[in-house]
All heavy atoms as TSV, in Angstrom:
chain	resi	resn	atom	element	x	y	z
A	1	MET	N	N	0.815	-1.188	0.000
A	1	MET	CA	C	0.000	0.000	0.000
A	1	MET	C	C	0.862	1.257	0.000
A	1	MET	O	O	0.577	2.203	-0.693
A	1	MET	CB	C	-0.887	-0.058	1.228
A	1	MET	CG	C	-1.807	1.062	1.310
A	1	MET	SD	S	-3.040	0.772	2.561
A	1	MET	CE	C	-3.888	2.255	2.295
A	2	GLN	N	N	1.935	1.237	0.768
A	2	GLN	CA	C	2.768	2.431	0.879
A	2	GLN	C	C	3.785	2.540	-0.247
A	2	GLN	O	O	4.381	3.580	-0.445
A	2	GLN	CB	C	3.479	2.442	2.221
A	2	GLN	CG	C	4.458	1.290	2.380
A	2	GLN	CD	C	4.817	1.045	3.827
A	2	GLN	OE1	O	4.142	1.514	4.714
A	2	GLN	NE2	N	5.870	0.314	4.062
A	3	TRP	N	N	3.977	1.463	-1.004
A	3	TRP	CA	C	4.955	1.498	-2.075
A	3	TRP	C	C	4.428	2.306	-3.253
A	3	TRP	O	O	3.232	2.303	-3.525
A	3	TRP	CB	C	5.263	0.084	-2.541
A	3	TRP	CG	C	6.095	-0.698	-1.600
A	3	TRP	CD1	C	6.050	-0.672	-0.252
A	3	TRP	CD2	C	7.102	-1.632	-1.943
A	3	TRP	NE1	N	6.968	-1.541	0.276
A	3	TRP	CE2	C	7.611	-2.152	-0.756
A	3	TRP	CE3	C	7.599	-2.098	-3.147
A	3	TRP	CZ2	C	8.623	-3.096	-0.725
A	3	TRP	CZ3	C	8.597	-3.048	-3.111
A	3	TRP	CH2	C	9.107	-3.529	-1.917
A	4	PRO	N	N	5.318	2.963	-4.000
A	4	PRO	CA	C	4.888	3.704	-5.192
A	4	PRO	C	C	4.294	2.753	-6.238
A	4	PRO	O	O	4.651	1.578	-6.298
A	4	PRO	CB	C	6.183	4.316	-5.720
A	4	PRO	CG	C	7.158	4.251	-4.591
A	4	PRO	CD	C	6.748	3.099	-3.742
A	5	ARG	N	N	3.431	3.268	-7.080
A	5	ARG	CA	C	2.798	2.458	-8.124
A	5	ARG	C	C	3.822	1.805	-9.048
A	5	ARG	O	O	3.645	0.661	-9.445
A	5	ARG	CB	C	1.844	3.310	-8.953
A	5	ARG	CG	C	0.601	3.709	-8.212
A	5	ARG	CD	C	-0.358	4.465	-9.141
A	5	ARG	NE	N	-1.457	5.030	-8.406
A	5	ARG	CZ	C	-2.568	4.374	-8.108
A	5	ARG	NH1	N	-2.716	3.134	-8.491
A	5	ARG	NH2	N	-3.527	4.957	-7.433
A	6	GLU	N	N	4.889	2.511	-9.365
A	6	GLU	CA	C	5.887	1.957	-10.291
A	6	GLU	C	C	6.619	0.745	-9.725
A	6	GLU	O	O	7.292	0.018	-10.443
A	6	GLU	CB	C	6.887	3.017	-10.761
A	6	GLU	CG	C	7.663	3.697	-9.673
A	6	GLU	CD	C	7.027	4.979	-9.165
A	6	GLU	OE1	O	5.811	5.186	-9.322
A	6	GLU	OE2	O	7.768	5.787	-8.575
A	7	TYR	N	N	6.486	0.511	-8.408
A	7	TYR	CA	C	7.091	-0.656	-7.773
A	7	TYR	C	C	6.035	-1.670	-7.335
A	7	TYR	O	O	6.300	-2.544	-6.526
A	7	TYR	CB	C	7.944	-0.239	-6.575
A	7	TYR	CG	C	9.170	0.530	-6.981
A	7	TYR	CD1	C	9.181	1.919	-6.955
A	7	TYR	CD2	C	10.315	-0.125	-7.423
A	7	TYR	CE1	C	10.302	2.631	-7.340
A	7	TYR	CE2	C	11.432	0.575	-7.815
A	7	TYR	CZ	C	11.424	1.953	-7.773
A	7	TYR	OH	O	12.536	2.653	-8.158
A	8	GLY	N	N	4.820	-1.543	-7.850
A	8	GLY	CA	C	3.767	-2.504	-7.561
A	8	GLY	C	C	2.872	-2.169	-6.382
A	8	GLY	O	O	2.016	-2.963	-6.005
A	9	GLY	N	N	3.072	-1.010	-5.788
A	9	GLY	CA	C	2.243	-0.612	-4.651
A	9	GLY	C	C	1.017	0.172	-5.071
A	9	GLY	O	O	0.741	0.348	-6.254
A	10	TRP	N	N	0.295	0.664	-4.101
A	10	TRP	CA	C	-0.908	1.448	-4.361
A	10	TRP	C	C	-0.586	2.926	-4.509
A	10	TRP	O	O	-1.394	3.684	-5.015
A	10	TRP	CB	C	-1.899	1.305	-3.227
A	10	TRP	CG	C	-2.511	-0.047	-3.067
A	10	TRP	CD1	C	-2.211	-1.183	-3.769
A	10	TRP	CD2	C	-3.522	-0.416	-2.148
A	10	TRP	NE1	N	-2.966	-2.221	-3.331
A	10	TRP	CE2	C	-3.787	-1.787	-2.331
A	10	TRP	CE3	C	-4.221	0.279	-1.185
A	10	TRP	CZ2	C	-4.735	-2.461	-1.581
A	10	TRP	CZ3	C	-5.162	-0.408	-0.436
A	10	TRP	CH2	C	-5.407	-1.760	-0.646
A	11	GLY	N	N	0.554	3.346	-4.005
A	11	GLY	CA	C	0.889	4.765	-4.022
A	11	GLY	C	C	0.002	5.565	-3.084
A	11	GLY	O	O	-0.301	6.723	-3.338
A	12	ALA	N	N	-0.419	4.939	-1.990
A	12	ALA	CA	C	-1.342	5.579	-1.048
A	12	ALA	C	C	-0.650	6.700	-0.275
A	12	ALA	O	O	0.529	6.616	0.049
A	12	ALA	CB	C	-1.883	4.551	-0.068
A	13	THR	N	N	-1.414	7.724	0.006
A	13	THR	CA	C	-0.903	8.827	0.814
A	13	THR	C	C	-0.826	8.377	2.271
A	13	THR	O	O	-1.476	7.386	2.656
A	13	THR	CB	C	-1.839	10.045	0.729
A	13	THR	OG1	O	-3.086	9.699	1.336
A	13	THR	CG2	C	-2.053	10.495	-0.710
A	14	PRO	N	N	-0.079	9.094	3.105
A	14	PRO	CA	C	-0.050	8.739	4.534
A	14	PRO	C	C	-1.450	8.736	5.163
A	14	PRO	O	O	-1.755	7.879	5.994
A	14	PRO	CB	C	0.843	9.809	5.153
A	14	PRO	CG	C	1.773	10.187	4.043
A	14	PRO	CD	C	0.917	10.137	2.795
A	15	MET	N	N	-2.312	9.667	4.748
A	15	MET	CA	C	-3.676	9.710	5.290
A	15	MET	C	C	-4.463	8.466	4.879
A	15	MET	O	O	-5.157	7.862	5.699
A	15	MET	CB	C	-4.406	10.970	4.816
A	15	MET	CG	C	-5.824	11.072	5.350
A	15	MET	SD	S	-5.925	11.085	7.151
A	15	MET	CE	C	-5.446	12.746	7.500
A	16	GLN	N	N	-4.343	8.055	3.625
A	16	GLN	CA	C	-5.030	6.848	3.173
A	16	GLN	C	C	-4.531	5.619	3.942
A	16	GLN	O	O	-5.324	4.755	4.321
A	16	GLN	CB	C	-4.831	6.646	1.672
A	16	GLN	CG	C	-5.553	7.670	0.819
A	16	GLN	CD	C	-5.125	7.614	-0.629
A	16	GLN	OE1	O	-3.964	7.360	-0.947
A	16	GLN	NE2	N	-6.081	7.857	-1.524
A	17	GLN	N	N	-3.239	5.557	4.168
A	17	GLN	CA	C	-2.676	4.434	4.925
A	17	GLN	C	C	-3.222	4.413	6.346
A	17	GLN	O	O	-3.557	3.351	6.880
A	17	GLN	CB	C	-1.147	4.537	4.940
A	17	GLN	CG	C	-0.522	4.336	3.581
A	17	GLN	CD	C	0.972	4.527	3.629
A	17	GLN	OE1	O	1.637	4.021	4.521
A	17	GLN	NE2	N	1.506	5.251	2.668
A	18	ALA	N	N	-3.309	5.587	6.962
A	18	ALA	CA	C	-3.824	5.674	8.336
A	18	ALA	C	C	-5.282	5.238	8.396
A	18	ALA	O	O	-5.688	4.530	9.328
A	18	ALA	CB	C	-3.666	7.101	8.866
A	19	ILE	N	N	-6.078	5.636	7.408
A	19	ILE	CA	C	-7.492	5.260	7.382
A	19	ILE	C	C	-7.633	3.744	7.268
A	19	ILE	O	O	-8.422	3.116	7.987
A	19	ILE	CB	C	-8.227	5.978	6.231
A	19	ILE	CG1	C	-8.323	7.480	6.544
A	19	ILE	CG2	C	-9.607	5.371	5.990
A	19	ILE	CD1	C	-8.771	8.330	5.384
A	20	VAL	N	N	-6.859	3.142	6.369
A	20	VAL	CA	C	-6.922	1.684	6.201
A	20	VAL	C	C	-6.503	0.991	7.496
A	20	VAL	O	O	-7.155	0.037	7.939
A	20	VAL	CB	C	-6.059	1.227	5.003
A	20	VAL	CG1	C	-5.902	-0.283	4.992
A	20	VAL	CG2	C	-6.664	1.711	3.703
A	21	GLN	N	N	-5.424	1.446	8.121
A	21	GLN	CA	C	-4.972	0.842	9.371
A	21	GLN	C	C	-6.041	0.944	10.457
A	21	GLN	O	O	-6.280	-0.005	11.203
A	21	GLN	CB	C	-3.669	1.496	9.851
A	21	GLN	CG	C	-2.477	1.191	8.985
A	21	GLN	CD	C	-2.103	-0.279	9.044
A	21	GLN	OE1	O	-2.294	-0.963	10.033
A	21	GLN	NE2	N	-1.567	-0.780	7.945
A	22	ASP	N	N	-6.672	2.121	10.558
A	22	ASP	CA	C	-7.738	2.301	11.550
A	22	ASP	C	C	-8.909	1.365	11.288
A	22	ASP	O	O	-9.454	0.756	12.217
A	22	ASP	CB	C	-8.237	3.744	11.556
A	22	ASP	CG	C	-7.280	4.700	12.239
A	22	ASP	OD1	O	-6.325	4.223	12.897
A	22	ASP	OD2	O	-7.485	5.928	12.121
A	23	GLU	N	N	-9.308	1.246	10.045
A	23	GLU	CA	C	-10.433	0.366	9.700
A	23	GLU	C	C	-10.085	-1.098	9.947
A	23	GLU	O	O	-10.923	-1.871	10.414
A	23	GLU	CB	C	-10.858	0.581	8.246
A	23	GLU	CG	C	-11.546	1.909	8.011
A	23	GLU	CD	C	-12.815	2.061	8.842
A	23	GLU	OE1	O	-13.679	1.147	8.802
A	23	GLU	OE2	O	-12.953	3.080	9.539
A	24	MET	N	N	-8.858	-1.481	9.622
A	24	MET	CA	C	-8.425	-2.862	9.868
A	24	MET	C	C	-8.446	-3.164	11.370
A	24	MET	O	O	-8.881	-4.240	11.785
A	24	MET	CB	C	-7.025	-3.103	9.299
A	24	MET	CG	C	-6.948	-2.955	7.789
A	24	MET	SD	S	-7.739	-4.286	6.909
A	24	MET	CE	C	-6.450	-5.502	6.962
A	25	ALA	N	N	-7.995	-2.215	12.175
A	25	ALA	CA	C	-8.004	-2.401	13.626
A	25	ALA	C	C	-9.441	-2.429	14.157
A	25	ALA	O	O	-9.763	-3.217	15.054
A	25	ALA	CB	C	-7.213	-1.285	14.301
A	26	ARG	N	N	-10.292	-1.586	13.586
A	26	ARG	CA	C	-11.685	-1.514	14.046
A	26	ARG	C	C	-12.411	-2.851	13.873
A	26	ARG	O	O	-13.158	-3.281	14.746
A	26	ARG	CB	C	-12.433	-0.421	13.275
A	26	ARG	CG	C	-13.860	-0.189	13.733
A	26	ARG	CD	C	-14.538	0.927	12.955
A	26	ARG	NE	N	-14.698	0.621	11.549
A	26	ARG	CZ	C	-15.666	-0.155	11.036
A	26	ARG	NH1	N	-16.547	-0.727	11.835
A	26	ARG	NH2	N	-15.741	-0.370	9.743
A	27	VAL	N	N	-12.160	-3.534	12.774
A	27	VAL	CA	C	-12.827	-4.823	12.538
A	27	VAL	C	C	-11.981	-5.998	13.017
A	27	VAL	O	O	-12.314	-7.152	12.786
A	27	VAL	CB	C	-13.218	-5.005	11.051
A	27	VAL	CG1	C	-14.209	-3.942	10.631
A	27	VAL	CG2	C	-12.001	-5.015	10.145
A	28	ARG	N	N	-10.875	-5.672	13.671
A	28	ARG	CA	C	-9.953	-6.679	14.219
A	28	ARG	C	C	-9.464	-7.659	13.155
A	28	ARG	O	O	-9.404	-8.868	13.361
A	28	ARG	CB	C	-10.588	-7.426	15.379
A	28	ARG	CG	C	-10.886	-6.515	16.535
A	28	ARG	CD	C	-11.420	-7.253	17.710
A	28	ARG	NE	N	-11.693	-6.277	18.763
A	28	ARG	CZ	C	-12.540	-6.474	19.732
A	28	ARG	NH1	N	-13.195	-7.604	19.822
A	28	ARG	NH2	N	-12.720	-5.553	20.641
A	29	ALA	N	N	-9.129	-7.104	11.997
A	29	ALA	CA	C	-8.607	-7.921	10.900
A	29	ALA	C	C	-7.172	-8.332	11.203
A	29	ALA	O	O	-6.398	-7.563	11.780
A	29	ALA	CB	C	-8.649	-7.130	9.599
A	30	ARG	N	N	-6.842	-9.538	10.802
A	30	ARG	CA	C	-5.476	-10.017	10.992
A	30	ARG	C	C	-4.561	-9.349	9.982
A	30	ARG	O	O	-4.982	-9.059	8.859
A	30	ARG	CB	C	-5.424	-11.519	10.784
A	30	ARG	CG	C	-6.099	-12.283	11.881
A	30	ARG	CD	C	-6.094	-13.744	11.642
A	30	ARG	NE	N	-4.898	-14.187	10.933
A	30	ARG	CZ	C	-4.521	-15.440	10.835
A	30	ARG	NH1	N	-5.238	-16.366	11.398
A	30	ARG	NH2	N	-3.451	-15.771	10.175
A	31	PRO	N	N	-3.300	-9.130	10.352
A	31	PRO	CA	C	-2.355	-8.581	9.383
A	31	PRO	C	C	-2.247	-9.499	8.175
A	31	PRO	O	O	-2.307	-10.728	8.304
A	31	PRO	CB	C	-1.028	-8.529	10.133
A	31	PRO	CG	C	-1.389	-8.626	11.568
A	31	PRO	CD	C	-2.693	-9.357	11.647
A	32	ARG	N	N	-2.087	-8.916	7.014
A	32	ARG	CA	C	-2.027	-9.695	5.786
A	32	ARG	C	C	-0.739	-10.485	5.676
A	32	ARG	O	O	-0.708	-11.593	5.169
A	32	ARG	CB	C	-2.162	-8.746	4.593
A	32	ARG	CG	C	-2.358	-9.454	3.310
A	32	ARG	CD	C	-2.805	-8.498	2.240
A	32	ARG	NE	N	-2.733	-9.192	0.977
A	32	ARG	CZ	C	-2.325	-8.663	-0.127
A	32	ARG	NH1	N	-1.981	-7.410	-0.154
A	32	ARG	NH2	N	-2.277	-9.357	-1.223
A	33	ALA	N	N	0.351	-9.899	6.119
A	33	ALA	CA	C	1.658	-10.551	5.984
A	33	ALA	C	C	2.216	-10.895	7.362
A	33	ALA	O	O	1.999	-10.169	8.324
A	33	ALA	CB	C	2.616	-9.617	5.268
A	34	PRO	N	N	2.964	-11.998	7.449
A	34	PRO	CA	C	3.637	-12.297	8.713
A	34	PRO	C	C	4.638	-11.196	9.067
A	34	PRO	O	O	5.033	-10.418	8.213
A	34	PRO	CB	C	4.359	-13.610	8.439
A	34	PRO	CG	C	3.862	-14.116	7.152
A	34	PRO	CD	C	3.204	-12.978	6.432
A	35	THR	N	N	5.058	-11.172	10.300
A	35	THR	CA	C	5.941	-10.116	10.787
A	35	THR	C	C	7.209	-9.974	9.960
A	35	THR	O	O	7.585	-8.872	9.592
A	35	THR	CB	C	6.318	-10.375	12.262
A	35	THR	OG1	O	5.127	-10.508	13.006
A	35	THR	CG2	C	7.140	-9.246	12.814
A	36	ILE	N	N	7.850	-11.080	9.624
A	36	ILE	CA	C	9.113	-10.964	8.896
A	36	ILE	C	C	8.883	-10.344	7.525
A	36	ILE	O	O	9.647	-9.515	7.068
A	36	ILE	CB	C	9.845	-12.329	8.797
A	36	ILE	CG1	C	11.273	-12.145	8.292
A	36	ILE	CG2	C	9.079	-13.300	7.937
A	36	ILE	CD1	C	12.188	-11.484	9.274
A	37	ASN	N	N	7.797	-10.726	6.851
A	37	ASN	CA	C	7.489	-10.116	5.567
A	37	ASN	C	C	7.088	-8.657	5.759
A	37	ASN	O	O	7.371	-7.818	4.912
A	37	ASN	CB	C	6.389	-10.898	4.844
A	37	ASN	CG	C	6.299	-10.530	3.391
A	37	ASN	OD1	O	7.270	-10.106	2.787
A	37	ASN	ND2	N	5.123	-10.694	2.823
A	38	GLY	N	N	6.416	-8.374	6.862
A	38	GLY	CA	C	6.053	-6.992	7.166
A	38	GLY	C	C	7.280	-6.106	7.288
A	38	GLY	O	O	7.277	-4.948	6.856
A	39	LEU	N	N	8.345	-6.651	7.867
A	39	LEU	CA	C	9.592	-5.884	7.947
A	39	LEU	C	C	10.141	-5.608	6.557
A	39	LEU	O	O	10.601	-4.516	6.260
A	39	LEU	CB	C	10.629	-6.629	8.790
A	39	LEU	CG	C	10.366	-6.689	10.281
A	39	LEU	CD1	C	11.368	-7.600	10.962
A	39	LEU	CD2	C	10.414	-5.300	10.876
A	40	GLY	N	N	10.093	-6.620	5.707
A	40	GLY	CA	C	10.593	-6.444	4.344
A	40	GLY	C	C	9.779	-5.421	3.581
A	40	GLY	O	O	10.313	-4.552	2.898
A	41	ILE	N	N	8.463	-5.501	3.725
A	41	ILE	CA	C	7.574	-4.586	3.013
A	41	ILE	C	C	7.659	-3.181	3.581
A	41	ILE	O	O	7.666	-2.197	2.852
A	41	ILE	CB	C	6.123	-5.106	3.072
A	41	ILE	CG1	C	6.008	-6.369	2.228
A	41	ILE	CG2	C	5.137	-4.051	2.604
A	41	ILE	CD1	C	4.701	-7.101	2.396
A	42	GLY	N	N	7.732	-3.070	4.903
A	42	GLY	CA	C	7.687	-1.757	5.537
A	42	GLY	C	C	9.006	-1.032	5.659
A	42	GLY	O	O	9.034	0.196	5.654
A	43	PHE	N	N	10.104	-1.768	5.753
A	43	PHE	CA	C	11.388	-1.113	6.003
A	43	PHE	C	C	12.441	-1.400	4.936
A	43	PHE	O	O	13.087	-0.495	4.424
A	43	PHE	CB	C	11.950	-1.531	7.372
A	43	PHE	CG	C	11.120	-1.069	8.520
A	43	PHE	CD1	C	10.320	-1.964	9.200
A	43	PHE	CD2	C	11.125	0.252	8.908
A	43	PHE	CE1	C	9.529	-1.543	10.256
A	43	PHE	CE2	C	10.344	0.680	9.961
A	43	PHE	CZ	C	9.537	-0.216	10.629
A	44	ILE	N	N	12.629	-2.658	4.635
A	44	ILE	CA	C	13.721	-3.034	3.742
A	44	ILE	C	C	13.440	-2.604	2.306
A	44	ILE	O	O	14.282	-2.001	1.650
A	44	ILE	CB	C	14.004	-4.544	3.840
A	44	ILE	CG1	C	14.398	-4.882	5.281
A	44	ILE	CG2	C	15.073	-4.967	2.846
A	44	ILE	CD1	C	14.394	-6.356	5.607
A	45	GLY	N	N	12.243	-2.907	1.821
A	45	GLY	CA	C	11.883	-2.536	0.452
A	45	GLY	C	C	11.997	-1.041	0.184
A	45	GLY	O	O	12.653	-0.633	-0.779
A	46	PRO	N	N	11.368	-0.194	1.012
A	46	PRO	CA	C	11.489	1.246	0.784
A	46	PRO	C	C	12.936	1.748	0.835
A	46	PRO	O	O	13.298	2.667	0.111
A	46	PRO	CB	C	10.655	1.862	1.912
A	46	PRO	CG	C	9.640	0.813	2.215
A	46	PRO	CD	C	10.366	-0.491	2.038
A	47	THR	N	N	13.756	1.130	1.662
A	47	THR	CA	C	15.172	1.520	1.725
A	47	THR	C	C	15.863	1.195	0.406
A	47	THR	O	O	16.655	1.989	-0.101
A	47	THR	CB	C	15.877	0.791	2.886
A	47	THR	OG1	O	15.210	1.123	4.103
A	47	THR	CG2	C	17.340	1.183	2.973
A	48	ILE	N	N	15.539	0.046	-0.162
A	48	ILE	CA	C	16.126	-0.329	-1.450
A	48	ILE	C	C	15.638	0.607	-2.545
A	48	ILE	O	O	16.408	1.023	-3.410
A	48	ILE	CB	C	15.790	-1.803	-1.776
A	48	ILE	CG1	C	16.513	-2.714	-0.785
A	48	ILE	CG2	C	16.154	-2.140	-3.219
A	48	ILE	CD1	C	16.077	-4.165	-0.847
A	49	ILE	N	N	14.358	0.958	-2.517
A	49	ILE	CA	C	13.787	1.840	-3.538
A	49	ILE	C	C	14.509	3.179	-3.557
A	49	ILE	O	O	14.816	3.712	-4.624
A	49	ILE	CB	C	12.276	2.045	-3.311
A	49	ILE	CG1	C	11.533	0.749	-3.644
A	49	ILE	CG2	C	11.745	3.190	-4.156
A	49	ILE	CD1	C	10.052	0.777	-3.277
A	50	VAL	N	N	14.782	3.752	-2.396
A	50	VAL	CA	C	15.431	5.062	-2.347
A	50	VAL	C	C	16.938	4.930	-2.165
A	50	VAL	O	O	17.601	5.889	-1.810
A	50	VAL	CB	C	14.853	5.964	-1.230
A	50	VAL	CG1	C	13.403	6.254	-1.477
A	50	VAL	CG2	C	15.083	5.369	0.133
A	51	GLY	N	N	17.446	3.733	-2.431
A	51	GLY	CA	C	18.863	3.441	-2.251
A	51	GLY	C	C	19.773	4.335	-3.072
A	51	GLY	O	O	19.353	5.357	-3.607
A	52	PRO	N	N	21.013	3.944	-3.192
A	52	PRO	CA	C	21.999	4.796	-3.849
A	52	PRO	C	C	21.634	5.078	-5.304
A	52	PRO	O	O	21.082	4.239	-6.001
A	52	PRO	CB	C	23.291	3.983	-3.762
A	52	PRO	CG	C	22.870	2.580	-3.546
A	52	PRO	CD	C	21.564	2.657	-2.813
A	53	THR	N	N	21.941	6.283	-5.726
A	53	THR	CA	C	21.719	6.682	-7.113
A	53	THR	C	C	22.981	7.356	-7.627
A	53	THR	O	O	23.855	7.738	-6.847
A	53	THR	CB	C	20.555	7.672	-7.234
A	53	THR	OG1	O	20.836	8.813	-6.432
A	53	THR	CG2	C	19.240	7.057	-6.805
A	54	GLY	N	N	23.069	7.504	-8.922
A	54	GLY	CA	C	24.175	8.238	-9.522
A	54	GLY	C	C	25.527	7.704	-9.131
A	54	GLY	O	O	25.824	6.523	-9.274
A	55	ARG	N	N	26.360	8.591	-8.615
A	55	ARG	CA	C	27.739	8.256	-8.274
A	55	ARG	C	C	27.823	7.158	-7.208
A	55	ARG	O	O	28.629	6.242	-7.321
A	55	ARG	CB	C	28.453	9.520	-7.793
A	55	ARG	CG	C	29.904	9.305	-7.522
A	55	ARG	CD	C	30.578	10.610	-7.182
A	55	ARG	NE	N	31.580	10.361	-6.172
A	55	ARG	CZ	C	31.951	11.218	-5.262
A	55	ARG	NH1	N	31.427	12.420	-5.233
A	55	ARG	NH2	N	32.857	10.908	-4.381
A	56	ALA	N	N	26.990	7.252	-6.179
A	56	ALA	CA	C	27.028	6.249	-5.105
A	56	ALA	C	C	26.689	4.864	-5.655
A	56	ALA	O	O	27.283	3.872	-5.247
A	56	ALA	CB	C	26.055	6.626	-3.993
A	57	GLN	N	N	25.759	4.803	-6.592
A	57	GLN	CA	C	25.381	3.526	-7.182
A	57	GLN	C	C	26.539	2.960	-8.005
A	57	GLN	O	O	26.834	1.774	-7.933
A	57	GLN	CB	C	24.148	3.722	-8.058
A	57	GLN	CG	C	23.484	2.449	-8.486
A	57	GLN	CD	C	22.195	2.728	-9.220
A	57	GLN	OE1	O	22.095	3.715	-9.946
A	57	GLN	NE2	N	21.221	1.876	-9.038
A	58	LYS	N	N	27.206	3.813	-8.763
A	58	LYS	CA	C	28.342	3.363	-9.569
A	58	LYS	C	C	29.492	2.891	-8.682
A	58	LYS	O	O	30.109	1.871	-8.950
A	58	LYS	CB	C	28.814	4.486	-10.488
A	58	LYS	CG	C	27.862	4.781	-11.612
A	58	LYS	CD	C	28.327	5.957	-12.434
A	58	LYS	CE	C	27.285	6.339	-13.461
A	58	LYS	NZ	N	27.612	7.559	-14.156
A	59	GLU	N	N	29.761	3.632	-7.609
A	59	GLU	CA	C	30.840	3.240	-6.693
A	59	GLU	C	C	30.517	1.916	-6.017
A	59	GLU	O	O	31.382	1.072	-5.842
A	59	GLU	CB	C	31.065	4.333	-5.650
A	59	GLU	CG	C	31.729	5.565	-6.214
A	59	GLU	CD	C	31.831	6.687	-5.198
A	59	GLU	OE1	O	31.397	6.510	-4.043
A	59	GLU	OE2	O	32.359	7.743	-5.556
A	60	SER	N	N	29.252	1.736	-5.653
A	60	SER	CA	C	28.845	0.483	-5.026
A	60	SER	C	C	29.016	-0.682	-5.983
A	60	SER	O	O	29.495	-1.739	-5.619
A	60	SER	CB	C	27.395	0.580	-4.571
A	60	SER	OG	O	26.967	-0.628	-4.039
A	61	ALA	N	N	28.646	-0.484	-7.233
A	61	ALA	CA	C	28.755	-1.546	-8.239
A	61	ALA	C	C	30.215	-1.882	-8.518
A	61	ALA	O	O	30.574	-3.055	-8.659
A	61	ALA	CB	C	28.060	-1.117	-9.518
A	62	THR	N	N	31.089	-0.888	-8.571
A	62	THR	CA	C	32.493	-1.170	-8.860
A	62	THR	C	C	33.178	-1.795	-7.670
A	62	THR	O	O	34.070	-2.622	-7.841
A	62	THR	CB	C	33.252	0.124	-9.272
A	62	THR	OG1	O	33.102	1.088	-8.255
A	62	THR	CG2	C	32.724	0.649	-10.583
A	63	SER	N	N	32.746	-1.480	-6.461
A	63	SER	CA	C	33.395	-2.075	-5.285
A	63	SER	C	C	33.029	-3.560	-5.159
A	63	SER	O	O	33.781	-4.324	-4.585
A	63	SER	CB	C	33.001	-1.321	-4.025
A	63	SER	OG	O	31.648	-1.500	-3.734
A	64	ARG	N	N	31.911	-3.967	-5.718
A	64	ARG	CA	C	31.504	-5.372	-5.650
A	64	ARG	C	C	32.319	-6.239	-6.605
A	64	ARG	O	O	32.414	-7.426	-6.428
A	64	ARG	CB	C	30.026	-5.505	-5.988
A	64	ARG	CG	C	29.142	-4.960	-4.909
A	64	ARG	CD	C	27.698	-5.212	-5.242
A	64	ARG	NE	N	26.875	-4.314	-4.437
A	64	ARG	CZ	C	25.694	-3.886	-4.766
A	64	ARG	NH1	N	25.160	-4.256	-5.902
A	64	ARG	NH2	N	25.043	-3.077	-4.004
A	65	ARG	N	N	32.859	-5.648	-7.635
A	65	ARG	CA	C	33.625	-6.413	-8.604
A	65	ARG	C	C	34.960	-6.889	-8.062
A	65	ARG	O	O	35.525	-7.853	-8.534
A	65	ARG	CB	C	33.878	-5.566	-9.858
A	65	ARG	CG	C	32.646	-5.321	-10.648
A	65	ARG	CD	C	32.984	-4.571	-11.913
A	65	ARG	NE	N	31.809	-3.904	-12.410
A	65	ARG	CZ	C	31.817	-2.836	-13.146
A	65	ARG	NH1	N	32.966	-2.295	-13.518
A	65	ARG	NH2	N	30.719	-2.273	-13.562
A	66	CYS	N	N	35.487	-6.196	-7.094
A	66	CYS	CA	C	36.813	-6.514	-6.569
A	66	CYS	C	C	36.811	-7.755	-5.733
A	66	CYS	O	O	35.916	-8.183	-5.164
A	66	CYS	CB	C	37.345	-5.356	-5.733
A	66	CYS	SG	S	37.542	-3.861	-6.703
């Protein structure tokens, strides 16, 4: 839901996310993903999306070759 559309998400605004979370809690819905996947979706994925660009990305790629 929080991921941009170009990465397969809904591109939801923070307000839309809050509304969905409130409604899910109100009806006592179970989380869709297990905790470990939730970490990947909520923290790891967004970090990769906004990861290194430009020079930092090139330096990272060249350092892996060594």
